[in-house]
N, C-alpha and C positions, 0 to 999 in steps of 0.2 A: 718476588720470592725466588730464592735460589734453589734449583733442583739439579741433581747430578744423576746420570744414568750410564752405567758401564755396559759395554757389549764387546763382542769379539773373542771371548774366551772359547776354549774347546780343548780337545785332546790332540796331541801331536807327538811324533817320535823325537827322540833325542837328536839334536842337530837341526831340527826344523824351525820354522818361524811362525809368529802370530803377530797381528796388530790389534791392540786393544784401543777402543774408542770410548771417550767420555763425552756424552752430550750434556752440555751445561747451559744455563741461562743466567745472565747477570754478572758473571764473574770471569769470562774468558778474555776480556781485554787485558792489555799488558800491565795495567795498574794493579792487577790482582795476581796472586800466586796460586798455581795449580800443582797438584802432586799426585803421584801414584804410590800406594802402599800395597803390601801383600802380607798374608798370614797363612802359614802352613800349619797343618794339624799338629797340635801340641807345642807350637812355638808362638812367640810374641809377634805382634804386628810390627813390621819394619818398613821404613821409608825406602822406596826404590829409586824415584827420580822426582825432580821438581823443575818448574819453569816459572820464572818471574819476569820482572821488568826488562824490556829490551831483549827478550829471549835468553836471559841468563839462566843456564841450566846447571843442575847438579845431579849426579848419579852415584848410587851406592857402589862401593868398591867391587862388590860381588857381581855387578852387572855391567860395569864399565867396559866399553868396547863391544858389547853385545846388544844392549838396550839403548833406545834413543827416545827421549820425550820431545814432543813438538806440539805446537798450538796453531789452530786456524781460527782466529777471532771472528772472521766473517761467517764461518760455519758454526760458531759456538761449540767448537770441539777441541778436545785435547787428546793426543794419541800417545801410545807407547808401542813403538816398534821393537819387537823382541826377536832377535836372531840367535842362532847357535844355542837353542834352548837345551837345558840340562834337566835331568830328573829332579834335582834339588830346586828347580824353579817352580815346581808344582806347588800351587797355593791358590787362595782366593785373592784376587787383585781388586783394589779399591781406589776410586778417584776421590780426591779431596780438594777443597778450595779455601782460601783465606784472603780477606781484604788487606793484603800487605804486598809491598813491592817485591820483596825477596823472601824466599824460604829455602830450607835446606833439608837434605835427607835425614839429618840428625834431629829435626823437629819431630815431636810426638804426634800421634794420631789426634790426641786431645787438643793440640794446638790449632787445629783447623776447625773453623766454625761450620763448614758445610761438607757433608760426606755422602758418598754413594753406598749402594747396597752390595756391590761386589759382583765379580764375574770369575768363574772357576777356570783355571788353567791346569791341565794335567799333561805332564811330559813323561812318556814311557821310554825305558831303555831298550 
């Protein structure tokens, strides 16, 4: 049974950093695709970053150069390193997984078979 659990959220000032972690079972090897989504109040959920086969990654334009997704298959974890945070990054961040080799930030939340409960990130100005 696949389970995903996010952690690492919190409150930080603009320009600060956070590292989100997704503890996963059964899907963290490179034959599966992992993703981070986020949803801000009043907005639709959006793809932030994905990592697939051979470490192929994609990042949304809004976070490129600031956020980095990575995977530690031995530890069954996927991470989202978030630097230079902005108030507009405030959202609930979710981990997701799909048994596919590749996925992209343009994929929808519903495209992923496995989904976490989310962790809150708040960035103050």
